[in-house]
C-alpha positions in Angstrom: 77.4 -137.3 -51.2 74.3 -136.4 -53.0 71.4 -138.8 -53.7 68.7 -138.2 -56.3 65.7 -140.4 -57.0 64.5 -140.8 -60.6 62.4 -143.9 -60.1 61.1 -145.4 -56.8 58.2 -147.8 -57.8 58.6 -151.6 -57.8 57.5 -154.1 -60.5 55.8 -151.9 -63.1 55.5 -148.2 -64.0 52.3 -146.7 -62.4 51.5 -143.3 -64.0 48.3 -141.6 -62.8 46.9 -139.1 -60.5 47.0 -141.5 -57.5 50.8 -141.9 -57.7 51.9 -138.4 -59.0 53.5 -137.2 -55.8 55.7 -140.2 -55.0 56.1 -141.1 -58.6 55.4 -144.1 -60.9 58.8 -144.8 -62.5 60.6 -148.0 -61.7 64.0 -147.9 -59.9 66.8 -145.5 -60.8 68.9 -143.6 -58.3 72.0 -141.5 -58.9 74.6 -140.9 -56.3 77.1 -138.1 -56.8 80.3 -137.5 -54.9 81.4 -134.1 -53.7 83.9 -133.9 -56.6 81.0 -134.5 -59.1 81.5 -138.1 -60.0 78.3 -140.0 -60.6 77.1 -143.6 -60.2 73.7 -144.8 -61.5 72.0 -147.5 -59.4 69.6 -149.5 -61.6 68.1 -148.7 -65.0 64.4 -148.7 -64.6 62.1 -146.3 -66.4 63.4 -143.5 -64.2 66.7 -143.7 -66.2 65.0 -141.8 -69.0 64.4 -138.8 -66.7 68.0 -139.1 -65.5 69.3 -138.3 -69.0 69.2 -134.7 -68.1 72.1 -135.2 -65.6 74.4 -136.1 -68.5 73.2 -133.8 -71.2 76.0 -131.6 -72.7 78.8 -133.6 -70.9 81.2 -136.3 -72.0 82.2 -137.9 -68.7 82.2 -141.8 -68.6 78.9 -143.2 -67.3 78.7 -146.1 -64.9 75.5 -148.0 -64.3 75.4 -150.5 -61.4 72.6 -153.1 -61.7 71.1 -154.8 -58.7 69.6 -157.5 -61.0 67.9 -157.9 -64.4 64.2 -158.2 -63.8 62.5 -156.0 -66.3 61.6 -153.1 -64.0 65.3 -152.6 -63.3 66.5 -152.5 -66.9 63.6 -151.2 -69.0 64.7 -147.6 -69.0 68.0 -148.2 -70.8 66.6 -148.1 -74.4 65.3 -144.6 -73.6 68.5 -143.2 -71.9 69.6 -140.3 -74.2 73.4 -140.8 -73.8 73.3 -144.2 -75.5 72.5 -142.5 -78.8 75.4 -140.1 -78.5 78.6 -140.9 -80.5 81.8 -141.1 -78.4 79.9 -141.7 -75.1 81.5 -144.4 -73.0 79.0 -146.3 -70.8 80.0 -149.1 -68.6 77.3 -151.5 -67.1 78.0 -153.7 -64.1 75.5 -156.5 -64.2 73.9 -157.9 -61.1 74.9 -161.4 -59.8 72.0 -163.5 -60.8 71.0 -167.2 -60.9 71.4 -168.1 -63.8 73.9 -165.5 -65.0 72.5 -163.2 -67.7 75.0 -160.4 -67.9 73.7 -159.1 -71.3 70.1 -158.9 -70.3 70.0 -155.1 -70.4 71.2 -155.2 -74.1 69.2 -158.3 -75.1 65.9 -156.3 -74.6 67.1 -154.3 -77.7 67.2 -157.3 -80.0 64.9 -159.5 -82.1 61.4 -158.1 -82.1 61.6 -156.5 -78.6 62.7 -153.0 -79.7 63.0 -151.2 -83.0 66.6 -150.0 -82.5 69.1 -152.9 -81.9 71.9 -152.6 -79.4 74.5 -153.2 -82.0 73.3 -150.1 -83.9 74.0 -147.7 -80.9 76.6 -145.1 -81.7 77.9 -145.0 -78.1 80.4 -147.4 -76.7 78.6 -149.7 -74.2 80.7 -152.1 -72.2 79.4 -154.9 -69.9 81.9 -155.4 -67.1 81.3 -158.3 -64.8 82.8 -157.7 -61.3 82.6 -159.3 -57.9 82.3 -156.5 -55.4 82.1 -158.8 -52.3 85.7 -158.1 -51.1 85.6 -154.4 -52.0 86.3 -152.5 -55.2 87.2 -148.9 -55.8 85.3 -147.2 -58.6 86.5 -143.6 -58.8 85.3 -141.8 -55.6 83.2 -144.8 -54.7 84.2 -147.9 -52.7 81.8 -150.8 -53.2 81.1 -154.0 -51.4 78.2 -156.4 -52.1 76.2 -159.4 -51.0 73.5 -161.4 -52.8 69.9 -160.3 -52.3 67.2 -162.6 -51.1 65.3 -162.4 -54.3 64.1 -164.9 -57.0 66.9 -165.2 -59.6 69.3 -163.6 -57.2 70.7 -160.1 -57.5 73.1 -157.8 -55.7 72.9 -155.4 -52.7 75.6 -152.8 -52.4 77.4 -151.0 -49.5 78.9 -147.8 -50.9 81.4 -145.6 -49.2 81.8 -142.1 -50.6 83.0 -138.8 -49.0 83.3 -140.6 -45.7 79.6 -141.6 -45.8 78.1 -145.0 -46.1 75.1 -145.8 -48.2 73.5 -149.3 -48.4 71.3 -150.0 -51.5 69.2 -153.2 -51.1 66.2 -153.0 -53.3 64.1 -156.2 -54.0 65.3 -157.9 -50.9 63.1 -160.3 -48.9 64.3 -160.3 -45.3 62.2 -163.4 -44.4 62.7 -165.2 -47.6 61.8 -168.9 -48.2 64.6 -171.4 -48.8 64.4 -171.0 -52.5 66.1 -167.6 -52.4 67.3 -167.3 -48.7 70.9 -166.3 -49.3 71.5 -164.3 -46.1 70.0 -164.3 -42.6 68.7 -161.2 -40.8 71.9 -161.3 -38.7 74.0 -161.1 -41.9 71.9 -158.2 -43.2 72.3 -156.4 -39.9 76.1 -156.8 -40.2 76.1 -155.6 -43.8 74.0 -152.5 -43.0 75.6 -151.8 -39.7 75.9 -148.0 -38.8 75.2 -146.9 -42.4 74.5 -143.2 -42.8 71.6 -144.1 -45.2 69.9 -147.3 -46.1 67.7 -147.6 -49.2 65.8 -150.8 -48.7 62.8 -152.6 -50.3 59.6 -152.0 -48.4 57.0 -153.0 -50.9 54.4 -154.7 -48.7 52.4 -154.3 -45.6 52.1 -157.2 -43.1 48.5 -158.0 -44.2 49.7 -158.7 -47.8 52.4 -161.2 -47.0 50.1 -164.3 -46.7 49.6 -163.9 -50.5 53.0 -162.6 -51.4 55.5 -164.5 -49.3 58.3 -165.6 -51.6 57.8 -162.9 -54.2 61.2 -161.3 -53.2 60.1 -158.2 -51.3 60.0 -157.1 -47.7 57.3 -155.6 -45.5 57.6 -152.1 -44.2 57.7 -153.4 -40.6 60.6 -155.8 -41.4 62.6 -153.0 -43.0 62.0 -150.8 -40.0 63.2 -153.6 -37.7 66.4 -154.0 -39.8 67.1 -150.3 -39.6 66.7 -150.2 -35.9 68.9 -153.3 -35.3 71.6 -152.1 -37.7 71.6 -148.6 -36.1 70.9 -146.8 -39.4 70.9 -143.0 -39.3 68.5 -142.5 -42.2 66.2 -145.0 -43.8 64.7 -144.7 -47.2 61.7 -147.0 -47.8 61.9 -148.0 -51.5 60.3 -150.0 -54.3 56.7 -149.0 -53.6 54.0 -151.5 -54.5 52.3 -150.7 -57.8 48.9 -150.5 -56.0 50.2 -148.2 -53.2 48.7 -144.7 -53.6 50.2 -141.4 -52.5 47.5 -141.1 -49.8 48.3 -144.5 -48.5 52.0 -143.7 -48.3 51.2 -140.5 -46.4 49.1 -142.6 -44.0 51.9 -145.1 -43.5 54.3 -142.2 -42.8 52.0 -140.9 -40.1 51.7 -144.3 -38.5 55.5 -144.8 -38.4 56.0 -141.3 -37.0 53.5 -142.1 -34.2 55.8 -145.0 -33.1 58.8 -142.7 -32.8 61.5 -144.8 -34.4 65.1 -144.2 -33.3 66.2 -143.0 -36.7 65.0 -140.7 -39.4 63.1 -142.1 -42.3 61.1 -141.3 -45.5 59.3 -143.0 -48.3 61.3 -142.5 -51.5 59.9 -139.8 -53.8 60.7 -139.4 -57.4 62.6 -136.2 -58.1 63.8 -135.8 -54.5 67.5 -135.0 -53.9 69.3 -134.9 -50.6 72.8 -134.6 -49.2 74.0 -137.4 -47.0 
């Protein structure tokens, strides 16, 4: 199973010299099976860059959304395949409170965008599914639980090529009651023994007094989850908009000094790896 990151930044795109190495695009990750089947995780601004993976091909495209906050859908109107006739694109909306399954298309309506979704030449299907009990989607077997995040959302446990990937962006491990859907013990169980965990790590401890309840985890809480769940490889994801490349380098050095019992890295736009 191959993982490629096209967008790793949380909340808002952050172009500029201070974020050029880790990247400023909002969430978009592609996983590819050994047989070549692909699954897109989220449709942030990184989805525009991901267009290159589908150029000159006509395979069906599957986009799995964690939720519908703008930073996770705003790349869709700039995704080249939606302007190609005879392209079949299926979007699986996140499980949100309240349900808004068409959010990714609604941004291409009214005065929000010059090209309306009903004008697209491709065939775009919104397919609502409950993955909690397990669903096969080609080479991928998916299970899900609701994220601890304002308005809800979905975290996924994905099995492919005998490897397990857990994707839990925008998840607050110590969430207040307003969006506390699952306890730490439940998250440990959901992530248990995964070959790779991609998890929200937007804040440092000193920022949580101001940002408690915003729907994101601290780096230290995410490291703790990875250790308790016996994760093999941790990807720290959804970087804060104000976090610079230099600060992420410094945080990497600090974590390395503590010698965690697993491998880890801060997600970097453009990076590919084999799991």
